[in-house]
All heavy atoms as a GROMACS GRO file, in nm:
protein
  620
    1MET      N    1  -1.430  12.906  14.487
    1MET     CA    2  -1.366  12.777  14.502
    1MET      C    3  -1.416  12.679  14.397
    1MET      O    4  -1.339  12.603  14.342
    1MET     CB    5  -1.392  12.726  14.644
    1MET     CG    6  -1.332  12.592  14.672
    1MET     SD    7  -1.155  12.604  14.688
    1MET     CE    8  -1.120  12.458  14.776
    2SER      N    9  -1.549  12.677  14.372
    2SER     CA   10  -1.603  12.583  14.275
    2SER      C   11  -1.553  12.614  14.134
    2SER      O   12  -1.535  12.523  14.053
    2SER     CB   13  -1.755  12.580  14.278
    2SER     OG   14  -1.807  12.704  14.236
    3ALA      N   15  -1.528  12.742  14.103
    3ALA     CA   16  -1.473  12.776  13.972
    3ALA      C   17  -1.334  12.716  13.955
    3ALA      O   18  -1.300  12.665  13.848
    3ALA     CB   19  -1.469  12.927  13.954
    4LEU      N   20  -1.256  12.718  14.060
    4LEU     CA   21  -1.123  12.658  14.056
    4LEU      C   22  -1.132  12.508  14.037
    4LEU      O   23  -1.058  12.451  13.956
    4LEU     CB   24  -1.046  12.692  14.184
    4LEU     CG   25  -0.901  12.646  14.189
    4LEU    CD1   26  -0.821  12.709  14.076
    4LEU    CD2   27  -0.841  12.683  14.324
    5LEU      N   28  -1.220  12.443  14.107
    5LEU     CA   29  -1.238  12.299  14.091
    5LEU      C   30  -1.285  12.266  13.951
    5LEU      O   31  -1.240  12.166  13.893
    5LEU     CB   32  -1.337  12.246  14.195
    5LEU     CG   33  -1.287  12.241  14.338
    5LEU    CD1   34  -1.398  12.195  14.432
    5LEU    CD2   35  -1.166  12.150  14.351
    6ASN      N   36  -1.374  12.347  13.898
    6ASN     CA   37  -1.421  12.323  13.761
    6ASN      C   38  -1.307  12.336  13.661
    6ASN      O   39  -1.301  12.260  13.564
    6ASN     CB   40  -1.534  12.420  13.725
    6ASN     CG   41  -1.663  12.384  13.795
    6ASN    OD1   42  -1.683  12.271  13.837
    6ASN    ND2   43  -1.751  12.482  13.808
    7PHE      N   44  -1.218  12.430  13.685
    7PHE     CA   45  -1.103  12.443  13.596
    7PHE      C   46  -1.020  12.316  13.596
    7PHE      O   47  -0.981  12.265  13.493
    7PHE     CB   48  -1.014  12.562  13.635
    7PHE     CG   49  -0.884  12.562  13.561
    7PHE    CD1   50  -0.878  12.601  13.428
    7PHE    CD2   51  -0.768  12.519  13.624
    7PHE    CE1   52  -0.756  12.598  13.359
    7PHE    CE2   53  -0.646  12.516  13.555
    7PHE     CZ   54  -0.642  12.556  13.423
    8PHE      N   55  -0.989  12.264  13.715
    8PHE     CA   56  -0.904  12.146  13.725
    8PHE      C   57  -0.972  12.022  13.670
    8PHE      O   58  -0.906  11.925  13.635
    8PHE     CB   59  -0.858  12.124  13.869
    8PHE     CG   60  -0.752  12.221  13.910
    8PHE    CD1   61  -0.779  12.319  14.003
    8PHE    CD2   62  -0.626  12.217  13.854
    8PHE    CE1   63  -0.681  12.410  14.040
    8PHE    CE2   64  -0.527  12.308  13.890
    8PHE     CZ   65  -0.555  12.405  13.983
    9ARG      N   66  -1.103  12.023  13.660
    9ARG     CA   67  -1.177  11.911  13.603
    9ARG      C   68  -1.199  11.927  13.453
    9ARG      O   69  -1.244  11.834  13.387
    9ARG     CB   70  -1.312  11.897  13.672
    9ARG     CG   71  -1.300  11.853  13.816
    9ARG     CD   72  -1.436  11.842  13.880
    9ARG     NE   73  -1.424  11.808  14.020
    9ARG     CZ   74  -1.508  11.845  14.113
    9ARG    NH1   75  -1.614  11.916  14.081
    9ARG    NH2   76  -1.489  11.811  14.238
   10SER      N   77  -1.166  12.043  13.401
   10SER     CA   78  -1.193  12.071  13.260
   10SER      C   79  -1.101  11.990  13.169
   10SER      O   80  -0.992  11.946  13.208
   10SER     CB   81  -1.174  12.220  13.231
   10SER     OG   82  -1.036  12.253  13.234
   11GLU      N   83  -1.147  11.972  13.048
   11GLU     CA   84  -1.068  11.898  12.949
   11GLU      C   85  -0.937  11.971  12.921
   11GLU      O   86  -0.831  11.909  12.908
   11GLU     CB   87  -1.148  11.883  12.819
   11GLU     CG   88  -1.075  11.802  12.715
   11GLU     CD   89  -1.156  11.782  12.589
   11GLU    OE1   90  -1.279  11.795  12.592
   11GLU    OE2   91  -1.094  11.754  12.486
   12HIS      N   92  -0.942  12.103  12.916
   12HIS     CA   93  -0.822  12.183  12.891
   12HIS      C   94  -0.715  12.157  12.997
   12HIS      O   95  -0.598  12.135  12.965
   12HIS     CB   96  -0.857  12.331  12.887
   12HIS     CG   97  -0.738  12.421  12.872
   12HIS    ND1   98  -0.668  12.432  12.754
   12HIS    CD2   99  -0.675  12.501  12.962
   12HIS    CE1  100  -0.567  12.516  12.772
   12HIS    NE2  101  -0.570  12.559  12.897
   13SER      N  102  -0.753  12.158  13.123
   13SER     CA  103  -0.654  12.137  13.228
   13SER      C  104  -0.604  11.993  13.229
   13SER      O  105  -0.486  11.968  13.255
   13SER     CB  106  -0.711  12.173  13.365
   13SER     OG  107  -0.812  12.082  13.404
   14GLN      N  108  -0.690  11.899  13.196
   14GLN     CA  109  -0.646  11.758  13.192
   14GLN      C  110  -0.543  11.738  13.081
   14GLN      O  111  -0.445  11.665  13.100
   14GLN     CB  112  -0.766  11.666  13.172
   14GLN     CG  113  -0.861  11.665  13.290
   14GLN     CD  114  -0.793  11.630  13.422
   14GLN    OE1  115  -0.723  11.531  13.431
   14GLN    NE2  116  -0.812  11.714  13.522
   15VAL      N  117  -0.564  11.802  12.968
   15VAL     CA  118  -0.467  11.795  12.858
   15VAL      C  119  -0.335  11.858  12.902
   15VAL      O  120  -0.227  11.804  12.878
   15VAL     CB  121  -0.522  11.862  12.731
   15VAL    CG1  122  -0.414  11.879  12.625
   15VAL    CG2  123  -0.638  11.782  12.675
   16ALA      N  124  -0.344  11.972  12.969
   16ALA     CA  125  -0.223  12.041  13.016
   16ALA      C  126  -0.147  11.955  13.117
   16ALA      O  127  -0.024  11.944  13.109
   16ALA     CB  128  -0.260  12.175  13.079
   17PHE      N  129  -0.218  11.893  13.210
   17PHE     CA  130  -0.152  11.806  13.308
   17PHE      C  131  -0.088  11.685  13.241
   17PHE      O  132   0.022  11.643  13.278
   17PHE     CB  133  -0.251  11.759  13.415
   17PHE     CG  134  -0.292  11.866  13.512
   17PHE    CD1  135  -0.424  11.879  13.549
   17PHE    CD2  136  -0.200  11.954  13.566
   17PHE    CE1  137  -0.463  11.978  13.638
   17PHE    CE2  138  -0.237  12.053  13.655
   17PHE     CZ  139  -0.370  12.066  13.690
   18THR      N  140  -0.154  11.630  13.142
   18THR     CA  141  -0.097  11.516  13.068
   18THR      C  142   0.029  11.559  12.995
   18THR      O  143   0.130  11.487  12.996
   18THR     CB  144  -0.200  11.458  12.970
   18THR    OG1  145  -0.312  11.412  13.045
   18THR    CG2  146  -0.142  11.343  12.891
   19ASP      N  147   0.027  11.676  12.933
   19ASP     CA  148   0.145  11.726  12.864
   19ASP      C  149   0.263  11.742  12.961
   19ASP      O  150   0.376  11.707  12.928
   19ASP     CB  151   0.116  11.860  12.797
   19ASP     CG  152   0.029  11.846  12.674
   19ASP    OD1  153   0.015  11.733  12.622
   19ASP    OD2  154  -0.025  11.950  12.628
   20VAL      N  155   0.235  11.793  13.079
   20VAL     CA  156   0.342  11.810  13.179
   20VAL      C  157   0.396  11.674  13.221
   20VAL      O  158   0.518  11.656  13.234
   20VAL     CB  159   0.290  11.890  13.301
   20VAL    CG1  160   0.388  11.883  13.416
   20VAL    CG2  161   0.261  12.033  13.261
   21ARG      N  162   0.309  11.578  13.242
   21ARG     CA  163   0.353  11.443  13.280
   21ARG      C  164   0.440  11.381  13.171
   21ARG      O  165   0.542  11.318  13.200
   21ARG     CB  166   0.234  11.353  13.308
   21ARG     CG  167   0.164  11.386  13.438
   21ARG     CD  168   0.048  11.293  13.466
   21ARG     NE  169   0.096  11.156  13.479
   21ARG     CZ  170   0.023  11.049  13.451
   21ARG    NH1  171  -0.101  11.061  13.408
   21ARG    NH2  172   0.071  10.928  13.467
   22ILE      N  173   0.401  11.399  13.046
   22ILE     CA  174   0.478  11.344  12.934
   22ILE      C  175   0.616  11.408  12.928
   22ILE      O  176   0.717  11.337  12.917
   22ILE     CB  177   0.401  11.363  12.802
   22ILE    CG1  178   0.281  11.267  12.798
   22ILE    CG2  179   0.490  11.343  12.682
   22ILE    CD1  180   0.184  11.294  12.686
   23GLU      N  181   0.621  11.540  12.934
   23GLU     CA  182   0.750  11.609  12.928
   23GLU      C  183   0.838  11.570  13.045
   23GLU      O  184   0.959  11.549  13.030
   23GLU     CB  185   0.727  11.760  12.925
   23GLU     CG  186   0.667  11.808  12.794
   23GLU     CD  187   0.624  11.953  12.799
   23GLU    OE1  188   0.666  12.026  12.892
   23GLU    OE2  189   0.549  11.994  12.709
   24SER      N  190   0.780  11.558  13.162
   24SER     CA  191   0.854  11.520  13.282
   24SER      C  192   0.910  11.378  13.268
   24SER      O  193   1.026  11.353  13.303
   24SER     CB  194   0.766  11.530  13.405
   24SER     OG  195   0.835  11.489  13.519
   25ARG      N  196   0.828  11.287  13.218
   25ARG     CA  197   0.873  11.149  13.201
   25ARG      C  198   0.989  11.142  13.104
   25ARG      O  199   1.088  11.072  13.128
   25ARG     CB  200   0.755  11.063  13.154
   25ARG     CG  201   0.781  10.918  13.133
   25ARG     CD  202   0.777  10.829  13.255
   25ARG     NE  203   0.673  10.850  13.350
   25ARG     CZ  204   0.559  10.782  13.357
   25ARG    NH1  205   0.532  10.689  13.271
   25ARG    NH2  206   0.472  10.808  13.453
   26ALA      N  207   0.982  11.215  12.993
   26ALA     CA  208   1.091  11.217  12.895
   26ALA      C  209   1.218  11.273  12.959
   26ALA      O  210   1.328  11.218  12.940
   26ALA     CB  211   1.051  11.297  12.772
   27GLU      N  212   1.204  11.380  13.035
   27GLU     CA  213   1.318  11.439  13.105
   27GLU      C  214   1.377  11.341  13.206
   27GLU      O  215   1.500  11.332  13.221
   27GLU     CB  216   1.278  11.568  13.176
   27GLU     CG  217   1.248  11.682  13.081
   27GLU     CD  218   1.187  11.802  13.151
   27GLU    OE1  219   1.177  11.802  13.276
   27GLU    OE2  220   1.146  11.896  13.080
   28ASP      N  221   1.292  11.266  13.274
   28ASP     CA  222   1.338  11.167  13.371
   28ASP      C  223   1.422  11.059  13.304
   28ASP      O  224   1.526  11.018  13.356
   28ASP     CB  225   1.220  11.103  13.444
   28ASP     CG  226   1.149  11.197  13.538
   28ASP    OD1  227   1.205  11.305  13.570
   28ASP    OD2  228   1.035  11.165  13.578
   29ILE      N  229   1.377  11.014  13.189
   29ILE     CA  230   1.452  10.911  13.115
   29ILE      C  231   1.590  10.963  13.080
   29ILE      O  232   1.692  10.896  13.105
   29ILE     CB  233   1.377  10.869  12.988
   29ILE    CG1  234   1.246  10.798  13.023
   29ILE    CG2  235   1.464  10.780  12.899
   29ILE    CD1  236   1.150  10.784  12.906
   30LEU      N  237   1.596  11.082  13.023
   30LEU     CA  238   1.724  11.140  12.984
   30LEU      C  239   1.814  11.164  13.105
   30LEU      O  240   1.935  11.143  13.099
   30LEU     CB  241   1.701  11.269  12.906
   30LEU     CG  242   1.630  11.250  12.771
   30LEU    CD1  243   1.591  11.385  12.712
   30LEU    CD2  244   1.715  11.170  12.674
   31ARG      N  245   1.754  11.203  13.215
   31ARG     CA  246   1.832  11.226  13.337
   31ARG      C  247   1.891  11.096  13.390
   31ARG      O  248   2.008  11.090  13.429
   31ARG     CB  249   1.744  11.292  13.442
   31ARG     CG  250   1.820  11.326  13.567
   31ARG     CD  251   1.734  11.401  13.664
   31ARG     NE  252   1.814  11.437  13.779
   31ARG     CZ  253   1.786  11.534  13.859
   31ARG    NH1  254   1.678  11.607  13.840
   31ARG    NH2  255   1.862  11.560  13.962
   32VAL      N  256   1.811  10.991  13.394
   32VAL     CA  257   1.861  10.861  13.441
   32VAL      C  258   1.976  10.814  13.352
   32VAL      O  259   2.080  10.769  13.401
   32VAL     CB  260   1.748  10.755  13.446
   32VAL    CG1  261   1.804  10.615  13.467
   32VAL    CG2  262   1.649  10.789  13.557
   33LEU      N  263   1.958  10.825  13.222
   33LEU     CA  264   2.064  10.784  13.130
   33LEU      C  265   2.191  10.865  13.154
   33LEU      O  266   2.301  10.809  13.158
   33LEU     CB  267   2.018  10.800  12.985
   33LEU     CG  268   1.905  10.709  12.940
   33LEU    CD1  269   1.858  10.748  12.800
   33LEU    CD2  270   1.946  10.562  12.943
   34GLY      N  271   2.175  10.994  13.173
   34GLY     CA  272   2.290  11.080  13.200
   34GLY      C  273   2.359  11.047  13.331
   34GLY      O  274   2.482  11.042  13.338
   35GLN      N  275   2.281  11.023  13.436
   35GLN     CA  276   2.338  10.988  13.565
   35GLN      C  277   2.412  10.856  13.562
   35GLN      O  278   2.506  10.834  13.639
   35GLN     CB  279   2.229  10.984  13.673
   35GLN     CG  280   2.176  11.120  13.711
   35GLN     CD  281   2.284  11.205  13.778
   35GLN    OE1  282   2.351  11.160  13.869
   35GLN    NE2  283   2.300  11.326  13.728
   36ARG      N  284   2.369  10.769  13.471
   36ARG     CA  285   2.434  10.639  13.459
   36ARG      C  286   2.548  10.643  13.358
   36ARG      O  287   2.607  10.542  13.325
   36ARG     CB  288   2.331  10.534  13.419
   36ARG     CG  289   2.222  10.519  13.527
   36ARG     CD  290   2.135  10.398  13.508
   36ARG     NE  291   2.217  10.279  13.512
   36ARG     CZ  292   2.218  10.188  13.413
   36ARG    NH1  293   2.140  10.200  13.308
   36ARG    NH2  294   2.295  10.082  13.422
   37ASP      N  295   2.580  10.763  13.310
   37ASP     CA  296   2.688  10.785  13.212
   37ASP      C  297   2.670  10.705  13.084
   37ASP      O  298   2.767  10.662  13.022
   37ASP     CB  299   2.826  10.755  13.274
   37ASP     CG  300   2.863  10.856  13.381
   37ASP    OD1  301   2.829  10.974  13.365
   37ASP    OD2  302   2.925  10.815  13.482
   38LEU      N  303   2.544  10.685  13.044
   38LEU     CA  304   2.517  10.619  12.917
   38LEU      C  305   2.513  10.726  12.808
   38LEU      O  306   2.475  10.841  12.833
   38LEU     CB  307   2.385  10.542  12.923
   38LEU     CG  308   2.383  10.426  13.022
   38LEU    CD1  309   2.245  10.363  13.026
   38LEU    CD2  310   2.488  10.322  12.986
   39ASP      N  311   2.552  10.689  12.689
   39ASP     CA  312   2.561  10.782  12.577
   39ASP      C  313   2.422  10.826  12.532
   39ASP      O  314   2.342  10.744  12.489
   39ASP     CB  315   2.636  10.713  12.462
   39ASP     CG  316   2.665  10.809  12.349
   39ASP    OD1  317   2.682  10.929  12.376
   39ASP    OD2  318   2.673  10.762  12.234
   40VAL      N  319   2.394  10.955  12.546
   40VAL     CA  320   2.266  11.010  12.502
   40VAL      C  321   2.293  11.090  12.375
   40VAL      O  322   2.336  11.205  12.379
   40VAL     CB  323   2.202  11.099  12.610
   40VAL    CG1  324   2.071  11.157  12.561
   40VAL    CG2  325   2.182  11.021  12.739
   41THR      N  326   2.270  11.026  12.262
   41THR     CA  327   2.295  11.088  12.133
   41THR      C  328   2.177  11.176  12.092
   41THR      O  329   2.069  11.170  12.153
   41THR     CB  330   2.315  10.981  12.025
   41THR    OG1  331   2.193  10.906  12.012
   41THR    CG2  332   2.430  10.886  12.061
   42ALA      N  333   2.198  11.253  11.989
   42ALA     CA  334   2.090  11.334  11.933
   42ALA      C  335   1.976  11.243  11.885
   42ALA      O  336   1.858  11.276  11.903
   42ALA     CB  337   2.141  11.420  11.818
   43GLU      N  338   2.010  11.128  11.830
   43GLU     CA  339   1.908  11.033  11.785
   43GLU      C  340   1.824  10.982  11.902
   43GLU      O  341   1.703  10.965  11.890
   43GLU     CB  342   1.974  10.915  11.713
   43GLU     CG  343   2.033  10.950  11.579
   43GLU     CD  344   2.111  10.835  11.518
   43GLU    OE1  345   2.137  10.734  11.589
   43GLU    OE2  346   2.146  10.845  11.401
   44THR      N  347   1.890  10.956  12.015
   44THR     CA  348   1.819  10.911  12.134
   44THR      C  349   1.721  11.018  12.180
   44THR      O  350   1.604  10.990  12.207
   44THR     CB  351   1.918  10.877  12.247
   44THR    OG1  352   2.006  10.774  12.204
   44THR    CG2  353   1.845  10.832  12.372
   45ARG      N  354   1.767  11.142  12.187
   45ARG     CA  355   1.680  11.253  12.226
   45ARG      C  356   1.563  11.269  12.129
   45ARG      O  357   1.450  11.293  12.171
   45ARG     CB  358   1.758  11.384  12.231
   45ARG     CG  359   1.848  11.396  12.349
   45ARG     CD  360   1.914  11.534  12.353
   45ARG     NE  361   1.999  11.544  12.468
   45ARG     CZ  362   1.956  11.569  12.591
   45ARG    NH1  363   1.829  11.587  12.613
   45ARG    NH2  364   2.040  11.575  12.691
   46GLU      N  365   1.593  11.258  12.000
   46GLU     CA  366   1.489  11.274  11.897
   46GLU      C  367   1.384  11.164  11.905
   46GLU      O  368   1.272  11.183  11.858
   46GLU     CB  369   1.553  11.277  11.758
   46GLU     CG  370   1.631  11.404  11.732
   46GLU     CD  371   1.713  11.399  11.604
   46GLU    OE1  372   1.701  11.301  11.527
   46GLU    OE2  373   1.791  11.492  11.582
   47ARG      N  374   1.418  11.053  11.963
   47ARG     CA  375   1.320  10.945  11.978
   47ARG      C  376   1.240  10.960  12.107
   47ARG      O  377   1.121  10.932  12.110
   47ARG     CB  378   1.393  10.810  11.976
   47ARG     CG  379   1.299  10.695  11.976
   47ARG     CD  380   1.350  10.581  11.898
   47ARG     NE  381   1.252  10.474  11.896
   47ARG     CZ  382   1.280  10.349  11.872
   47ARG    NH1  383   1.404  10.314  11.847
   47ARG    NH2  384   1.186  10.259  11.871
   48ILE      N  385   1.305  11.005  12.214
   48ILE     CA  386   1.240  11.014  12.344
   48ILE      C  387   1.152  11.140  12.355
   48ILE      O  388   1.037  11.131  12.395
   48ILE     CB  389   1.344  11.011  12.458
   48ILE    CG1  390   1.412  10.874  12.462
   48ILE    CG2  391   1.280  11.044  12.592
   48ILE    CD1  392   1.532  10.868  12.554
   49GLU      N  393   1.208  11.255  12.323
   49GLU     CA  394   1.138  11.382  12.348
   49GLU      C  395   1.003  11.396  12.277
   49GLU      O  396   0.909  11.446  12.337
   49GLU     CB  397   1.230  11.499  12.317
   49GLU     CG  398   1.343  11.511  12.420
   49GLU     CD  399   1.445  11.618  12.387
   49GLU    OE1  400   1.450  11.663  12.271
   49GLU    OE2  401   1.520  11.655  12.478
   50PRO      N  402   0.989  11.354  12.152
   50PRO     CA  403   0.858  11.372  12.088
   50PRO      C  404   0.755  11.264  12.121
   50PRO      O  405   0.638  11.278  12.085
   50PRO     CB  406   0.890  11.370  11.938
   50PRO     CG  407   1.016  11.294  11.927
   50PRO     CD  408   1.090  11.315  12.056
   51CYS      N  409   0.795  11.160  12.192
   51CYS     CA  410   0.702  11.052  12.224
   51CYS      C  411   0.591  11.105  12.313
   51CYS      O  412   0.616  11.170  12.414
   51CYS     CB  413   0.776  10.937  12.293
   51CYS     SG  414   0.667  10.798  12.331
   52ARG      N  415   0.465  11.076  12.278
   52ARG     CA  416   0.349  11.125  12.353
   52ARG      C  417   0.275  11.013  12.425
   52ARG      O  418   0.168  11.034  12.480
   52ARG     CB  419   0.252  11.196  12.258
   52ARG     CG  420   0.312  11.304  12.171
   52ARG     CD  421   0.380  11.414  12.244
   52ARG     NE  422   0.287  11.492  12.323
   52ARG     CZ  423   0.321  11.574  12.419
   52ARG    NH1  424   0.447  11.590  12.450
   52ARG    NH2  425   0.230  11.641  12.486
   53ASP      N  426   0.330  10.895  12.426
   53ASP     CA  427   0.264  10.778  12.486
   53ASP      C  428   0.323  10.752  12.624
   53ASP      O  429   0.439  10.708  12.636
   53ASP     CB  430   0.282  10.657  12.395
   53ASP     CG  431   0.204  10.536  12.440
   53ASP    OD1  432   0.188  10.515  12.562
   53ASP    OD2  433   0.161  10.460  12.352
   54LEU      N  434   0.245  10.780  12.729
   54LEU     CA  435   0.296  10.761  12.866
   54LEU      C  436   0.333  10.617  12.895
   54LEU      O  437   0.428  10.592  12.971
   54LEU     CB  438   0.191  10.809  12.967
   54LEU     CG  439   0.190  10.958  12.996
   54LEU    CD1  440   0.069  10.997  13.079
   54LEU    CD2  441   0.318  11.000  13.066
   55ASP      N  442   0.263  10.522  12.838
   55ASP     CA  443   0.296  10.381  12.861
   55ASP      C  444   0.433  10.347  12.803
   55ASP      O  445   0.514  10.280  12.868
   55ASP     CB  446   0.189  10.290  12.802
   55ASP     CG  447   0.057  10.301  12.875
   55ASP    OD1  448   0.057  10.333  12.996
   55ASP    OD2  449  -0.048  10.277  12.812
   56VAL      N  450   0.459  10.393  12.682
   56VAL     CA  451   0.589  10.369  12.619
   56VAL      C  452   0.699  10.438  12.698
   56VAL      O  453   0.804  10.379  12.726
   56VAL     CB  454   0.588  10.417  12.472
   56VAL    CG1  455   0.729  10.414  12.413
   56VAL    CG2  456   0.493  10.332  12.389
   57LEU      N  457   0.674  10.562  12.737
   57LEU     CA  458   0.774  10.635  12.816
   57LEU      C  459   0.800  10.564  12.949
   57LEU      O  460   0.914  10.560  12.997
   57LEU     CB  461   0.728  10.778  12.840
   57LEU     CG  462   0.728  10.869  12.716
   57LEU    CD1  463   0.653  10.998  12.744
   57LEU    CD2  464   0.870  10.897  12.669
   58GLY      N  465   0.698  10.506  13.007
   58GLY     CA  466   0.715  10.431  13.132
   58GLY      C  467   0.803  10.309  13.113
   58GLY      O  468   0.890  10.280  13.197
   59VAL      N  469   0.784  10.239  13.003
   59VAL     CA  470   0.869  10.123  12.973
   59VAL      C  471   1.013  10.169  12.954
   59VAL      O  472   1.106  10.108  13.007
   59VAL     CB  473   0.818  10.049  12.846
   59VAL    CG1  474   0.919   9.947  12.798
   59VAL    CG2  475   0.684   9.983  12.875
   60TRP      N  476   1.032  10.277  12.879
   60TRP     CA  477   1.167  10.327  12.857
   60TRP      C  478   1.232  10.372  12.987
   60TRP      O  479   1.352  10.350  13.007
   60TRP     CB  480   1.166  10.441  12.756
   60TRP     CG  481   1.132  10.398  12.616
   60TRP    CD1  482   1.125  10.271  12.567
   60TRP    CD2  483   1.100  10.484  12.508
   60TRP    NE1  484   1.091  10.274  12.434
   60TRP    CE2  485   1.074  10.402  12.395
   60TRP    CE3  486   1.088  10.621  12.494
   60TRP    CZ2  487   1.040  10.455  12.270
   60TRP    CZ3  488   1.054  10.674  12.370
   60TRP    CH2  489   1.031  10.591  12.260
   61LEU      N  490   1.155  10.433  13.077
   61LEU     CA  491   1.211  10.475  13.205
   61LEU      C  492   1.254  10.354  13.287
   61LEU      O  493   1.363  10.353  13.345
   61LEU     CB  494   1.109  10.558  13.283
   61LEU     CG  495   1.154  10.608  13.420
   61LEU    CD1  496   1.279  10.694  13.410
   61LEU    CD2  497   1.041  10.686  13.487
   62ASP      N  498   1.171  10.251  13.290
   62ASP     CA  499   1.208  10.128  13.361
   62ASP      C  500   1.337  10.069  13.304
   62ASP      O  501   1.426  10.026  13.378
   62ASP     CB  502   1.097  10.024  13.353
   62ASP     CG  503   0.973  10.064  13.431
   62ASP    OD1  504   0.981  10.154  13.517
   62ASP    OD2  505   0.866  10.004  13.406
   63ARG      N  506   1.346  10.067  13.173
   63ARG     CA  507   1.466  10.011  13.108
   63ARG      C  508   1.589  10.098  13.129
   63ARG      O  509   1.701  10.047  13.135
   63ARG     CB  510   1.440   9.993  12.959
   63ARG     CG  511   1.341   9.884  12.928
   63ARG     CD  512   1.315   9.873  12.780
   63ARG     NE  513   1.218   9.768  12.752
   63ARG     CZ  514   1.164   9.748  12.633
   63ARG    NH1  515   1.200   9.823  12.530
   63ARG    NH2  516   1.076   9.652  12.616
   64ALA      N  517   1.570  10.230  13.140
   64ALA     CA  518   1.683  10.321  13.161
   64ALA      C  519   1.757  10.291  13.291
   64ALA      O  520   1.877  10.313  13.301
   64ALA     CB  521   1.634  10.466  13.160
   65VAL      N  522   1.685  10.237  13.387
   65VAL     CA  523   1.745  10.206  13.518
   65VAL      C  524   1.845  10.090  13.508
   65VAL      O  525   1.945  10.088  13.580
   65VAL     CB  526   1.634  10.174  13.621
   65VAL    CG1  527   1.693  10.129  13.753
   65VAL    CG2  528   1.545  10.296  13.641
   66THR      N  529   1.822   9.997  13.418
   66THR     CA  530   1.905   9.876  13.413
   66THR      C  531   1.982   9.859  13.282
   66THR      O  532   2.067   9.770  13.274
   66THR     CB  533   1.818   9.750  13.434
   66THR    OG1  534   1.719   9.744  13.332
   66THR    CG2  535   1.753   9.752  13.571
   67ALA      N  536   1.955   9.939  13.182
   67ALA     CA  537   2.018   9.922  13.051
   67ALA      C  538   2.169   9.944  13.059
   67ALA      O  539   2.217  10.028  13.134
   67ALA     CB  540   1.957  10.020  12.951
   68SER      N  541   2.242   9.866  12.980
   68SER     CA  542   2.386   9.888  12.972
   68SER      C  543   2.421   9.979  12.854
   68SER      O  544   2.532  10.031  12.847
   68SER     CB  545   2.460   9.755  12.961
   68SER     OG  546   2.414   9.682  12.849
   69ARG      N  547   2.324   9.997  12.761
   69ARG     CA  548   2.338  10.088  12.647
   69ARG      C  549   2.202  10.151  12.620
   69ARG      O  550   2.100  10.088  12.641
   69ARG     CB  551   2.383  10.013  12.521
   69ARG     CG  552   2.514   9.940  12.535
   69ARG     CD  553   2.545   9.855  12.413
   69ARG     NE  554   2.420   9.804  12.357
   69ARG     CZ  555   2.403   9.773  12.229
   69ARG    NH1  556   2.501   9.784  12.145
   69ARG    NH2  557   2.288   9.726  12.186
   70THR      N  558   2.202  10.272  12.570
   70THR     CA  559   2.074  10.341  12.545
   70THR      C  560   1.988  10.268  12.443
   70THR      O  561   1.866  10.275  12.450
   70THR     CB  562   2.096  10.486  12.499
   70THR    OG1  563   2.181  10.487  12.385
   70THR    CG2  564   2.155  10.569  12.610
   71GLU      N  565   2.050  10.198  12.351
   71GLU     CA  566   1.974  10.125  12.248
   71GLU      C  567   1.881  10.022  12.309
   71GLU      O  568   1.780   9.985  12.249
   71GLU     CB  569   2.068  10.056  12.149
   71GLU     CG  570   2.151  10.153  12.065
   71GLU     CD  571   2.273  10.207  12.138
   71GLU    OE1  572   2.314  10.152  12.244
   71GLU    OE2  573   2.329  10.306  12.089
   72GLU      N  574   1.912   9.974  12.428
   72GLU     CA  575   1.829   9.873  12.494
   72GLU      C  576   1.692   9.928  12.533
   72GLU      O  577   1.599   9.850  12.551
   72GLU     CB  578   1.901   9.820  12.620
   72GLU     CG  579   2.023   9.738  12.586
   72GLU     CD  580   2.098   9.692  12.711
   72GLU    OE1  581   2.038   9.688  12.821
   72GLU    OE2  582   2.217   9.661  12.698
   73LEU      N  583   1.678  10.059  12.541
   73LEU     CA  584   1.548  10.117  12.573
   73LEU      C  585   1.446  10.082  12.466
   73LEU      O  586   1.328  10.060  12.496
   73LEU     CB  587   1.557  10.270  12.581
   73LEU     CG  588   1.587  10.333  12.715
   73LEU    CD1  589   1.723  10.293  12.766
   73LEU    CD2  590   1.575  10.481  12.703
   74PHE      N  591   1.490  10.076  12.343
   74PHE     CA  592   1.400  10.068  12.229
   74PHE      C  593   1.381   9.928  12.174
   74PHE      O  594   1.314   9.911  12.072
   74PHE     CB  595   1.450  10.161  12.118
   74PHE     CG  596   1.484  10.300  12.168
   74PHE    CD1  597   1.611  10.350  12.159
   74PHE    CD2  598   1.386  10.379  12.227
   74PHE    CE1  599   1.643  10.478  12.205
   74PHE    CE2  600   1.416  10.506  12.276
   74PHE     CZ  601   1.544  10.553  12.263
   75VAL      N  602   1.437   9.828  12.240
   75VAL     CA  603   1.425   9.690  12.193
   75VAL      C  604   1.284   9.641  12.221
   75VAL      O  605   1.231   9.657  12.332
   75VAL     CB  606   1.528   9.600  12.263
   75VAL    CG1  607   1.507   9.454  12.226
   75VAL    CG2  608   1.668   9.645  12.231
   76ASP      N  609   1.219   9.583  12.120
   76ASP     CA  610   1.084   9.526  12.139
   76ASP      C  611   1.093   9.400  12.224
   76ASP      O  612   1.189   9.324  12.216
   76ASP     CB  613   1.021   9.493  12.006
   76ASP     CG  614   0.986   9.618  11.928
   76ASP    OD1  615   0.965   9.722  11.990
   76ASP    OD2  616   0.980   9.610  11.803
   77GLY      N  617   0.988   9.380  12.302
   77GLY     CA  618   0.983   9.257  12.381
   77GLY      C  619   1.004   9.280  12.519
   77GLY      O  620   0.993   9.263  12.621
   0.00000   0.00000   0.00000
């Protein structure tokens, strides 16, 4: 049991969990945009999918809920 706990506390597993959270957040943004019938262009995907900053992805997810156009996700301010 302690070996399993040590694995989950390891730097390797923390990086893996962060990667999963990042990929999931990006997928969530694209899903919300799609469900709202907003235009998800290749450029939009190319900007969202490689982003590795959870804070930025969180802002984009919040904006995806209310945006009237996908470009509004990326507006500063």
